C-alpha positions in Angstrom: -161.9 46.0 124.4 -162.4 49.1 126.5 -160.2 47.8 129.3 -157.4 47.0 126.9 -157.6 50.4 125.4 -157.4 52.0 128.9 -154.4 49.9 129.8 -152.7 50.8 126.6 -153.4 54.5 127.2 -151.9 54.2 130.7 -148.8 52.5 129.3 -148.2 55.1 126.6 -148.8 57.8 129.2 -146.1 56.4 131.5 -143.7 56.0 128.6 -144.4 59.6 127.5 -143.7 60.9 131.0 -140.4 59.0 131.0 -139.4 60.3 127.6 -140.1 63.9 128.6 -138.2 63.5 131.9 -135.2 62.0 130.1 -134.7 64.8 127.6 -133.3 68.2 128.6 -132.0 70.7 126.0 -129.4 72.0 128.4 -127.8 68.6 128.8 -128.1 68.3 132.5 -131.3 66.3 132.8 -132.1 62.8 134.1 -130.6 61.4 130.9 -127.2 60.9 132.5 -128.6 59.3 135.6 -130.3 56.5 133.7 -127.4 55.5 131.5 -127.4 58.5 129.2 -123.6 58.7 129.3 -123.3 55.2 127.9 -125.8 56.0 125.2 -123.8 59.1 124.3 -120.7 57.1 124.1 -122.3 54.5 121.9 -124.4 56.7 119.6 -123.1 60.1 120.2 -124.9 63.0 121.9 -126.8 64.2 118.8 -128.2 60.7 117.8 -129.3 60.0 121.4 -131.1 63.3 121.6 -132.7 62.8 118.2 -134.0 59.3 119.2 -135.5 60.6 122.5 -137.1 63.5 120.7 -138.6 61.3 118.0 -139.8 58.8 120.6 -141.5 61.7 122.4 -143.4 62.8 119.3 -144.4 59.3 118.4 -145.7 58.6 121.9 -147.6 61.9 122.0 -149.2 61.0 118.6 -150.1 57.5 119.8 -151.7 58.9 123.0 -153.7 61.4 121.0 -155.0 58.7 118.6 -155.7 56.2 121.4 -157.8 58.8 123.3 -159.8 59.6 120.2 -160.4 56.0 119.3 -161.4 55.2 122.9 -163.8 58.1 123.0 -165.4 56.9 119.8 -165.8 53.4 121.3 -167.5 54.7 124.4 -169.8 57.3 123.1 -169.7 57.3 119.3 -172.4 56.0 117.0 -172.7 52.3 117.5 -170.3 52.5 120.5 -170.8 51.2 124.0 -173.5 53.6 125.2 -175.0 51.3 127.8 -172.3 51.8 130.4 -173.9 53.2 133.5 -172.0 56.2 135.0 -173.5 55.7 138.4 -175.1 52.8 140.2 -178.8 53.5 140.7 
């Protein structure tokens, strides 16, 4: 369970990094490099920016919740407290 939560946190983190890099309020970001011009033609510039902004907020919230849940699993009451931090 702990391994799957760690992998999920890493995946959400990478997606969040990508979402932050794609958006740029000045309009000259990496968005146009990765197909942003096609998205702007299909959805319009405003709808594309709204989607990227919403995705950023949802990914940030998911990362926050996953980190809290994982910390409760590791050290919370009834959690996995027998994990050795160092080999003795």
